C-alpha positions in Angstrom: 0.0 0.0 0.0 1.3 3.4 -0.9 1.9 5.7 2.2 -0.5 8.6 2.4 1.3 11.9 1.7 -0.1 14.7 3.8 0.6 18.4 3.2 0.0 21.4 5.4 -1.0 25.0 4.7 -4.2 24.0 2.8 -7.4 25.9 2.7 -10.3 23.5 2.5 -13.9 24.7 2.1 -16.9 22.3 2.6 -19.5 22.5 -0.1 -23.0 21.3 0.8 -24.9 19.5 -2.0 -25.4 21.0 -5.5 -26.5 24.4 -4.2 -23.0 25.2 -3.2 -20.9 22.8 -5.2 -22.0 23.7 -8.8 -21.8 27.5 -8.4 -18.3 27.0 -7.0 -17.2 24.6 -9.7 -18.6 26.8 -12.5 -17.0 29.9 -11.0 -13.6 28.2 -11.0 -14.1 27.0 -14.6 -15.1 30.5 -15.7 -11.9 31.9 -14.1 -9.6 29.3 -15.7 -6.7 30.6 -17.9 -4.7 27.5 -18.8 -6.1 24.0 -18.1 -8.9 22.0 -16.6 -9.0 18.4 -15.6 -12.5 17.0 -14.7 -13.4 13.4 -13.7 -16.8 12.2 -12.8 -18.8 9.0 -12.6 -22.0 10.5 -14.0 -22.1 13.5 -16.4 -25.8 13.8 -17.1 -27.1 15.8 -20.0 -29.7 17.5 -17.8 -30.2 21.1 -16.6 -27.2 20.9 -14.2 -25.0 19.0 -16.7 -25.7 21.6 -19.4 -24.7 24.4 -17.0 -21.3 22.7 -16.4 -20.9 21.8 -20.1 -21.6 25.4 -21.1 -19.0 26.7 -18.7 -16.5 24.2 -20.1 -17.3 25.4 -23.6 -16.8 29.0 -22.6 -13.4 28.1 -21.2 -12.4 26.2 -24.3 -13.3 29.3 -26.5 -10.8 31.3 -24.3 -8.1 28.8 -25.2 -8.2 26.7 -22.0 -7.0 23.1 -22.6 -9.7 20.8 -21.1 -9.6 17.1 -20.4 -12.8 15.3 -19.2 -13.1 11.7 -18.1 -16.5 10.1 -17.5 -17.3 6.6 -16.5 -18.9 4.6 -19.4 -21.3 2.8 -17.1 -22.1 5.6 -14.8 -22.8 8.1 -17.5 -24.3 5.5 -19.8 -23.4 4.1 -23.2 -25.6 6.3 -25.3 -25.1 9.4 -23.1 -21.3 9.0 -23.2 -21.4 9.1 -27.0 -23.7 12.2 -26.9 -21.5 13.9 -24.4 -18.3 13.1 -26.4 -19.9 14.6 -29.5 -20.8 17.8 -27.8 -17.5 18.3 -26.0 -15.4 17.4 -29.0 -17.3 19.9 -31.2 -16.3 22.5 -28.6 -12.6 21.6 -28.7 -12.7 19.7 -25.4 -10.9 16.3 -25.0 -13.1 13.6 -23.6 -12.4 10.0 -22.7 -14.7 7.3 -21.3 -13.4 5.1 -18.6 -13.4 1.3 -19.5 -15.9 1.2 -22.3 -17.4 -2.2 -22.9 -15.5 -3.5 -19.9 -12.3 -3.9 -21.9 -10.2 -3.6 -18.8 -12.3 -5.7 -16.5 -15.3 -4.8 -14.3 -13.7 -1.9 -12.4 -15.4 1.5 -12.8 -14.0 5.0 -12.1 -16.2 6.3 -9.4 -14.0 9.4 -8.7 -15.3 12.9 -8.6 -12.4 15.3 -9.1 -11.5 18.6 -10.8 -8.4 20.7 -10.9 -8.4 24.2 -12.5 -5.1 25.9 -13.4 -3.3 23.8 -10.8 -4.6 26.4 -8.3 -8.0 25.0 -7.3 -9.1 21.4 -6.7 -12.5 19.9 -6.0 -13.0 16.4 -4.4 -16.2 14.9 -3.2 -19.2 12.7 -3.8 -21.2 14.8 -6.2 -21.7 13.7 -9.8 -22.5 16.2 -12.6 -26.3 15.8 -12.4 -29.4 17.4 -10.9 -29.6 16.7 -7.2 -33.4 17.1 -7.2 -33.8 13.8 -9.0 -32.7 10.2 -8.1 -29.5 9.1 -9.8 -30.4 5.4 -10.2 -31.7 5.7 -13.8 -35.3 6.1 -12.8 -35.1 9.8 -12.3 -37.6 10.1 -9.5 -38.2 13.5 -8.1 -36.7 13.8 -4.6 -38.4 15.4 -1.7 -35.3 17.5 -1.0 -31.9 18.0 -2.7 -29.7 14.9 -2.6 -27.6 15.1 0.6 -24.0 15.2 -0.4 -20.7 17.0 0.1 -17.5 18.1 -1.7 -14.6 20.3 -0.8 -12.8 23.1 -2.6 -9.1 23.1 -2.0 -6.3 25.6 -2.6 -2.8 25.0 -1.3 0.0 22.4 -1.7 -2.5 19.5 -1.9 -3.7 20.7 -5.3 -0.4 19.6 -6.9 -0.9 16.0 -5.7 -4.5 16.0 -7.0 -3.3 17.4 -10.4 -0.6 14.8 -10.7 -3.1 12.0 -9.9 -5.5 13.3 -12.6 -2.7 13.7 -15.1 -1.6 10.1 -14.5 -5.2 8.9 -15.0 -5.5 10.8 -18.2 -2.3 9.3 -19.6 -3.2 5.8 -18.3 -6.4 5.6 -20.3 -5.2 7.2 -23.5 -2.7 9.2 -25.5 -1.9 12.8 -24.6 -0.3 15.7 -26.4 2.1 16.6 -23.6 4.1 19.2 -25.5 1.0 21.1 -26.5 -0.5 21.0 -23.0 2.8 22.2 -21.5 3.2 25.1 -23.9 -0.4 26.2 -23.3 0.0 26.1 -19.5 3.4 27.9 -19.6 2.1 30.8 -21.6 -1.3 31.1 -20.0 -0.4 30.5 -16.3 1.1 33.9 -16.1 -2.4 35.3 -16.2 -3.6 33.0 -13.5 -4.0 34.2 -9.9 -1.0 33.9 -7.6 -0.3 34.6 -4.0 -3.5 33.0 -2.7 -3.6 33.0 1.1 -3.9 29.4 2.3 -5.2 28.0 5.5 -3.6 25.6 8.0 -5.3 22.3 7.2 -3.2 19.2 7.0 -4.7 17.1 4.3 -3.9 14.2 1.9 -5.5 12.7 -1.2 -6.2 9.0 -0.8 -7.1 7.0 -3.9 -8.1 3.4 -4.4 -7.2 1.5 -7.6 -6.1 -2.0 -8.6 -2.4 -1.2 -8.8 -0.5 0.2 -5.8 -3.5 1.4 -3.8 -5.8 -1.6 -3.6 -6.8 -1.1 0.1 -5.6 2.4 0.9 -9.0 4.0 1.7 -10.1 1.1 3.8 -6.8 1.1 5.8 -7.2 4.8 6.3 -10.6 4.2 7.9 -9.2 1.3 10.0 -6.4 3.4 11.3 -8.6 6.3 12.2 -11.1 4.0 14.0 -8.3 2.2 15.7 -7.0 5.5 17.2 -10.5 6.8 18.0 -11.0 7.7 21.7 -14.2 9.7 22.0 -16.4 9.8 18.9 -16.8 8.6 15.4 -19.5 10.0 13.0 -19.8 8.2 9.7 -22.3 8.8 6.9 -22.6 6.7 3.8 -25.3 5.6 1.4 -24.3 2.0 0.7 -23.3 0.0 3.8 -21.9 -3.4 3.1 -18.3 -3.4 4.4 -16.0 -6.4 4.8 -15.3 -8.0 8.1 -12.4 -5.8 9.0 -14.3 -2.5 8.8 -17.3 -3.9 10.6 -15.1 -5.3 13.3 -13.3 -1.9 13.6 -16.6 -0.2 14.2 -17.6 -2.8 16.8 -14.3 -2.6 18.7 -14.4 1.2 18.8 -17.9 1.1 20.3 -17.0 -1.6 22.8 -14.0 0.4 24.2 -16.3 3.4 24.8 -16.1 5.4 21.6 -19.5 6.9 20.6 -19.8 5.5 17.1 -22.7 6.8 15.0 -23.6 5.5 11.5 -25.9 7.6 9.3 -26.9 5.4 6.4 -28.9 5.9 3.3 -31.9 3.6 2.7 -34.8 3.2 0.3 -32.9 3.3 -3.0 -32.1 -0.4 -3.6 -34.0 -3.1 -1.6 -31.2 -5.6 -1.8 -28.7 -3.1 -0.6 -31.0 -2.3 2.4 -31.3 -5.9 3.2 -27.6 -6.5 3.2 -27.0 -3.5 5.5 -29.8 -4.6 7.8 -28.2 -8.1 8.1 -25.3 -6.4 9.9 -27.4 -4.2 12.3 -28.0 -6.6 15.2 -24.3 -7.3 15.8 -23.4 -3.6 15.5 -26.2 -2.5 17.8 -25.2 -5.1 20.4 -21.6 -3.7 20.3 -23.0 -0.2 21.0 -23.0 1.3 17.6 -25.7 3.9 17.0 -27.4 3.5 13.7 -29.7 6.1 12.0 -31.4 5.6 8.7 -31.6 8.8 6.7 -35.1 9.3 5.4 -35.4 13.0 4.4 -34.1 12.5 0.8 -31.5 10.4 -1.0 -28.3 10.3 1.0 -25.2 10.2 -1.2 -22.6 11.6 1.1 -19.4 9.6 1.9 -18.1 11.5 4.9 -16.7 10.9 8.4 -15.4 12.8 11.4 -13.5 11.0 14.2 -12.5 12.6 17.5 -13.4 16.1 16.2 -10.1 16.2 14.4 -9.8 13.7 11.6 -12.3 14.0 8.7 -12.8 12.6 5.2 -14.9 13.6 2.2 -14.9 11.7 -1.0 -16.4 9.2 -3.4 -15.9 5.9 -1.5 -18.9 3.9 -0.3 -18.7 1.3 2.5 -19.3 -1.6 0.1 -17.3 -4.2 -1.8 -17.4 -2.3 -5.1 -15.9 0.9 -3.6 -13.5 -0.8 -1.2 -12.2 -3.6 -3.4 -13.1 -3.0 -7.1 -13.7 0.6 -8.3 -11.4 3.5 -8.5 -12.2 6.0 -5.7 -10.8 9.3 -4.3 -11.1 10.8 -0.8 -9.5 13.7 0.9 -8.4 13.0 4.5 -8.2 16.2 6.6 -6.7 16.8 10.0 -8.0 20.2 11.1 -10.2 21.0 14.1 -12.2 23.8 12.4 -13.0 21.7 9.3 -13.9 18.7 11.4 -16.3 20.8 13.5 -18.0 22.1 10.4 -18.5 18.7 8.9 -19.6 17.1 12.2 -22.3 19.9 12.6 -23.6 18.9 9.1 -23.7 15.2 10.0 -25.6 16.1 13.2 -28.1 18.0 11.2 -28.4 15.0 8.9 -29.1 12.8 11.9 -32.2 14.8 12.7 -33.6 13.8 9.3 -33.3 10.1 10.0 -34.8 7.2 12.0 -33.0 5.8 15.0 -32.7 2.0 14.7 -33.2 0.1 17.9 -32.0 -3.4 18.8 -35.6 -4.4 19.8 -36.6 -3.7 16.2 -35.0 -7.0 15.3 -36.3 -9.0 18.3 -39.5 -10.2 16.8 -39.1 -9.7 13.0 -40.9 -12.2 10.8 -39.0 -15.3 9.7 -39.3 -14.4 6.1 -37.6 -11.0 6.7 -34.7 -12.8 8.5 -34.5 -15.2 5.5 -34.4 -12.2 3.1 -31.6 -10.5 5.1 -29.5 -13.7 5.1 -30.2 -14.5 1.4 -29.3 -10.9 0.4 -26.1 -11.1 2.3 -25.1 -14.5 0.9 -25.9 -13.3 -2.7 -23.9 -10.1 -2.2 -20.9 -11.9 -0.7 -20.9 -14.4 -3.5 -20.9 -11.7 -6.2 -18.2 -9.7 -4.5 -16.0 -12.8 -4.1 -16.4 -13.6 -7.8 -15.6 -10.1 -8.9 -12.6 -9.7 -6.5 -11.3 -13.3 -6.9 -11.9 -14.0 -3.2 -10.2 -10.7 -2.1 -13.4 -8.8 -1.0 -14.0 -10.2 2.4 
């Protein structure tokens, strides 16, 4: 596993759902002088996607060199072709990640952007309207999708830029000379002397090369060191034994462990998650199911100091198969801000009690067990037995 490289003197701003994320992203794109890298799992051609696309096209007309990566499954086969046609016509380079599963089953689930090597965005938000479900059915949501991203300026941006450059090269050819010449001449017009903050932060990625278990190990280490509290929010809860055990052990030694979980999107996913509830509850883990709207956030705060925001779910696909990206932050002020948001989210959920499982019908128990066995079998096949 690659060692996580942290840097200090970063300014990290929490962005709450699309209402804050998309204006900040578009403003950064509109201020670009040299280059933009953008990666996303879903780039929908809806009202929100068109706003981002139009901002990219405006930047391209100014001479900004733009590279966009979207996932072929997440964005959709037909939609990927449509998007590529639109972007290419505007002079924007576009690549789909792993079309037709040519490189196996792994998907790129990362949500990243770097503008002029000065600003970076990392989080859980796709490029799509957060007033509609993102499961293909496009159901209207009762409230905007609950999700987070961060905007970063400071030394960490260079590491994120390098990661995105590596990804672009990895999945296709690149005109390095042309890009460098453009950046060298245009970067002089870019903003300099930005005042940074004091946050210590690092980019943590998961891939199937050198970083197979990096994100999971970061969680395990943080939970292993926890002494007072651990707040974790995630939409898809189906972790392996190690992460479940880490949650249980933290609770049993007196840490106040709270899980805020998304429910109601996929019935099989809900059943798998609920199969874990009794043991977690017996260990003292507090579980709240978020019911206000679709929960899509992948965030955590531990001991009011360590925090993470990113794309990684707590399931076998994110932890053992797909490419993911999280930012780990060690900063009291940022942790306090994120914890406050999680606590607000807890108010929009239903507290799960151990007695809820004391007298459930036999067929529900059977369904929980069957869903778990099916899920475990699928993950073991996909990961060749690694995803336990």
